[in-house]
N, C-alpha and C positions, 0 to 999 in steps of 0.2 A: 303169291297168289291169290285172289281177288278173290273178295268175302262178296261183292257190292253186287246190285244188279246192274243190269248193262243200260237203264236207263238213268242210275247215280253215277254210275259211272259217265254218260254222256254226262251229267252236267260237273264233275269233277274236269270231264275234258273240257267242258267250256269257261271255266274258269279260268280255271288253269293259261287258257287264247286271252281271256279279256282282262287276266286277271283282278276282277271279283274276292273276295273272302281273302284273296290270299293274305292277309295278314300281316303283310310286308311291306316296307316303303316303295320299290319299284311301281315305276309311269307306267313300264308292259306290261309284268306281268312276270310271274317269276316263269325261269324256262329250263320246265324240272326238266332233264337226260332219267331220268327213270319213276317210277310211280305205282306201285303197289303194296300193298299189306303186309302187316308183319306182325308176332306177336298175338296169346292168343286172346287178351279183354274181350267185352264184348260189351254195343259192339267193337270191331275190332278198330286198329290207330290206322290210318292210310299215311303211307311214307310219301315222300316228293323228295330228291335230292335237287336240285340248282347248280349252280356253281362254283358257287363255295359256301352253300348252306343249306341244312337238315330239317323237312319242315315237315309236321304231320296234324290227323285233323283227323277225328274222329264221332262217327257219327255226321249227324244234320252241320256240329257249331263251327263254325269257320277258320280258316285257317292257320295256321298257327303261329306266331313269329320267328325266328328263325329255333331251331331247338339247341342248333348245334352252330357252329363262324367256324369255320376249316379251313388250318392254314392254306392248302396249299390245295390250286380248283385241282379241274378236270375229272371230280368225280360222275359213276360208270354205272355202275348199279349196288345189289343189298342182297343181302340173303341169310338166313335166318338158321339159325342151329344150337341144337340139342336148349331148346328156349333163348337166344341170344341171340346180336342181332349185331349185322357188321354190314358198312358202308363202304363201298372200294372206290377211292380216289388218283388214281393209279402212281402216282409216287409214297402214297401213302393209305392206310384208313382205321375207318372209325369204329367201335365195337357198344354196344350197350348192353347192360346186364338187367334192367329194371325197366324193361321195355320201349326205353326209347327216349324217355324223361332225362338219361345224362350220357354223355359218352364222350369216349378215349379215345387218344391217339395212339396207334404203334405205329412206326416207320418202315414202314416193308409195301413194297410194291404191290400193286393185284390191281385190276382192271373187274373180274368176273369170281364168281366161287361154287361151289356146289355142297352141296352132303350129301355124301355117296361112301353105299358099306359102313355106318357110324361116323365118319369122319369127313371133315370140312377137307374141302379142292378147291385150294384157288389157281388162277392162272393170273402174274404177270403178262403187260402190255408189249412183252422183248419173245412172247411164247415161255419162260420158266413157267414151269408148275410144283408145287411144294402144298403136302398135306398138314394137317395136325388134325391130332385127341383131347389137345386140351379144351378143357371147358370153363373158361374160353380162352378163346386166342390172346391175349395180351400181352406178346410175349413178344417180341424173333425170334427166340432158340426154341419157342414152340411149335415151329417148322423145316416140316421135313422135305428136301427137293428128290423131285424123281431125277433120275440120271444124270448126277451130280450137280446137279445146279445148271447142267447145258439145256438151251432151250431142243425140245423137241419137235415143235413145229417147225415151219418153211419159214423162212424173213417174212414174211405174208402181217397183216393186221388182224388182228381177234377181233370179230365182233360178236363172238355170245359163245358161252358156256353152260351146258344145259346136260341133269341128267335122261334120256331116251332109251331105247332097244335096239339091241345087234339086229341080226338076222337071226339068230337065234331067239328071239323075245327074250333074252337075260337083262339087265340094271348095265345100261356103259356111261359114260363122258361124249357126249359129243361136241368137236372142238369147233363153233363155225368161222370162217374167215373171207378175203375178198376173193380165197380162192376156188371153194369147196369149201364142204365141212367134214373133220377126222373125229376118226372115233379112237378112245384110246386104253392101249392095254394100258390096266392102270398098272396091276402085279408083274407085270414084266416091265415095266416102264418104256412100250414102244408107241407110237401112232404111225393110225395108218389109216390112206383115202376114208371117207365115209360110202358109200353106195345105199341108193332108199329102195332096192330091188335082193330079193332071194332067190340065188340057182334051189330047183327042184331035183 
């Protein structure tokens, strides 16, 4: 979620493009794959995921030097759950319990995560979906696979995962792919094509 006005976000986008105030030694500026705010600080921290680094900034301050140097490349997105922060890096993920000042790594695949029904739900690049109630999810054994750990999504590229609404207006997990959107029936462990209209 974003907490800044469009004008400020535009300035952030311009800085990302030009490399101004990035606070790192990249000559071309950071190529962020994800940009958003996490945490409850006031003003909130804005985080950016780069190739192998996590950057943060608060208010009008300059972008930090790397907050965390991740061993694996492939940063994709970030999620907040129960006050803890998670950065998804395809082959692994990082989590922080102190507002993003310090991060630790867990060797568990993930590309997107959402908070759903008080649970943290993630999907990896192969379509395998897992959930946890751990606070924080700091171990591989914290995760419970859906469908026995077999992918519920067709063998296609995962583009995103969000919490939206089904045709009855109930919260539901929507998975975006290169072949369209799918809706996850979480408790029955099934996935169906998601159509953006309602029969009446």
